[in-house]
C-alpha positions in Angstrom: 0.3 0.4 -0.2 1.2 3.6 -0.7 2.5 5.9 2.0 0.5 9.1 1.3 -3.1 8.5 0.8 -5.5 11.6 -0.3 -9.2 12.2 0.0 -10.2 15.0 -2.3 -13.8 16.0 -3.1 -15.6 19.2 -2.3 -15.6 20.9 0.5 -18.5 19.6 3.0 -18.1 16.3 1.1 -17.0 14.3 4.9 -12.9 13.9 4.0 -11.8 15.2 7.5 -14.7 13.5 8.9 -13.9 10.1 7.7 -10.3 10.2 8.3 -11.2 11.2 11.9 -13.6 8.9 12.6 -11.1 6.0 10.7 -7.9 7.0 12.8 -9.8 7.4 16.1 -7.5 7.9 18.7 -3.8 6.9 16.6 -4.3 11.1 15.8 -2.7 12.1 19.1 0.1 10.9 18.1 0.3 12.2 14.4 2.3 14.9 13.1 1.8 17.2 10.8 -1.8 19.9 11.2 -5.1 20.3 10.7 -7.1 23.7 9.8 -10.7 24.2 11.4 -13.4 26.5 12.2 -11.7 29.4 15.1 -15.3 30.9 17.0 -15.4 33.9 20.0 -16.8 33.5 23.1 -20.0 34.3 22.2 -19.3 31.3 19.9 -20.0 33.2 16.6 -17.4 32.6 13.5 -14.3 34.2 14.1 -12.5 32.5 10.4 -10.0 29.1 10.0 -7.3 28.2 12.4 -4.2 25.7 12.3 -3.6 23.6 14.9 -1.3 20.4 15.6 -2.8 17.1 14.1 -2.6 16.0 17.3 -5.4 18.3 17.7 -8.1 16.7 15.7 -6.8 13.2 18.1 -8.7 15.1 21.3 -4.8 16.2 22.8 -5.6 20.0 24.8 -3.5 22.8 25.0 -3.0 24.6 21.7 -4.0 27.9 20.4 -5.9 28.3 17.4 -2.8 30.4 14.8 -4.7 32.6 12.6 -4.9 32.1 9.4 -8.3 33.7 7.6 -10.1 36.5 9.7 -13.4 36.3 8.7 -14.8 38.9 11.4 -13.9 41.2 8.0 -15.1 40.8 3.9 -12.9 40.4 2.3 -11.3 37.5 4.5 -8.2 39.2 6.1 -5.4 36.7 5.2 -2.0 36.4 8.1 0.3 34.6 5.5 2.7 34.6 8.6 0.9 31.2 10.0 1.8 28.9 7.2 5.3 31.1 7.1 6.2 30.2 10.5 3.8 27.3 12.1 3.1 25.9 8.8 6.6 24.9 8.2 7.1 24.6 11.7 4.8 20.7 11.6 5.2 19.8 8.7 9.7 20.1 9.6 8.5 18.4 13.1 5.9 15.9 11.1 9.2 13.3 10.4 9.7 13.1 14.1 6.1 11.3 14.1 5.4 7.6 13.6 3.1 9.3 10.4 1.0 12.4 9.6 -2.3 14.0 8.9 -2.0 17.0 6.5 -5.8 18.6 6.3 -6.7 19.8 4.7 -3.8 20.9 2.1 -4.3 23.3 -1.6 -5.8 26.3 -0.5 -4.1 29.7 -0.8 -0.9 28.2 1.6 0.2 26.9 -2.4 1.2 30.7 -2.8 3.7 31.3 0.1 7.1 30.3 -0.7 8.1 29.2 2.9 4.8 26.6 2.8 5.4 25.8 -0.8 9.1 24.2 -0.1 8.9 22.9 3.0 5.4 21.0 1.8 7.6 19.3 -0.9 10.7 18.6 0.9 8.1 16.8 3.8 6.2 15.1 0.9 9.8 13.8 -0.6 10.7 12.5 2.0 8.4 9.9 1.9 7.3 10.2 5.6 3.6 7.8 5.8 0.9 10.4 5.3 -2.9 10.7 5.1 -4.9 14.0 4.2 -7.6 15.7 2.4 -7.7 17.7 -0.6 -9.0 20.5 -1.8 -10.8 20.1 -5.0 -9.9 22.3 -8.2 -13.9 23.8 -8.5 -13.3 24.6 -4.6 -9.4 25.9 -5.1 -11.8 28.9 -8.2 -14.4 29.2 -5.3 -11.5 30.6 -3.0 -9.9 32.4 -5.5 -12.4 34.3 -6.2 -13.9 35.2 -2.6 -9.8 35.8 -1.6 -8.7 37.8 -4.5 -6.2 35.8 -5.8 -4.2 35.7 -8.3 -4.1 32.8 -11.3 -1.1 31.9 -9.7 -2.9 29.9 -6.9 -5.4 27.7 -9.2 -1.9 26.6 -10.8 -0.1 25.8 -7.7 -3.1 23.3 -6.6 -3.2 22.1 -9.7 0.5 21.4 -10.2 0.7 19.2 -6.5 -2.8 17.2 -7.7 -0.5 16.6 -11.0 2.4 15.8 -8.6 0.5 13.8 -5.5 -1.2 11.5 -8.9 2.0 11.2 -10.8 4.0 9.2 -7.1 4.0 5.8 -7.6 3.7 6.1 -3.0 0.8 8.1 -3.3 -2.9 7.8 -4.5 -5.4 10.2 -4.3 -9.0 9.3 -4.3 -12.4 10.8 -4.7 -14.8 10.8 -2.4 -18.5 10.3 -3.4 -21.2 9.9 -2.0 -21.2 6.0 -3.4 -17.9 5.0 -2.1 -17.6 6.1 1.4 -17.4 2.5 3.0 -14.6 1.7 0.3 -13.1 5.2 1.2 -13.0 3.7 5.1 -12.2 0.3 4.0 -9.3 2.0 2.0 -8.2 4.0 5.7 -8.3 1.0 7.5 -5.7 -0.5 5.8 -3.6 2.8 5.4 -3.6 2.8 9.0 -3.1 -0.3 10.3 0.8 -0.7 7.9 1.8 3.2 9.1 -0.5 5.0 11.8 -0.5 1.4 14.5 
């Protein structure tokens, strides 16, 4: 089985939920990162933050690193989160048995420091599992955030590189294949995350 496994599909289709469900307690020992919604004290949506992957496994005490502040329009991007925290999490991922990269394929791909760290990580051959943004979602994100045409090109290049990598499998999550992907994730986890 390939060391790298990525699920791709539209936003909200359940990629992250499926990965987290199957990996369960194993996530507490994962390197890498997860993205998540950040809420304020009144339970109002603030934006999107970056966390160490272990946060998805129930490990507490991590402060959110807000990279997209949605309290303003257009949302305010904080590139330094990916330049510093994102790069550090990718470098430290090699210290763990496996990495979770969830979600990958957003505007972080146009941040040179992060893109270089991601390329180094993917070349390392370290086991990883993750969720990828679809090209359709990327186009929506590009227009929402006012990103240049460079962004969808970077995502297309990443997807091409992953699909050409003989030690990587990219699988689309569709309505009718969740059971099949659950089985695939279990097989990957038993080989690389146990």
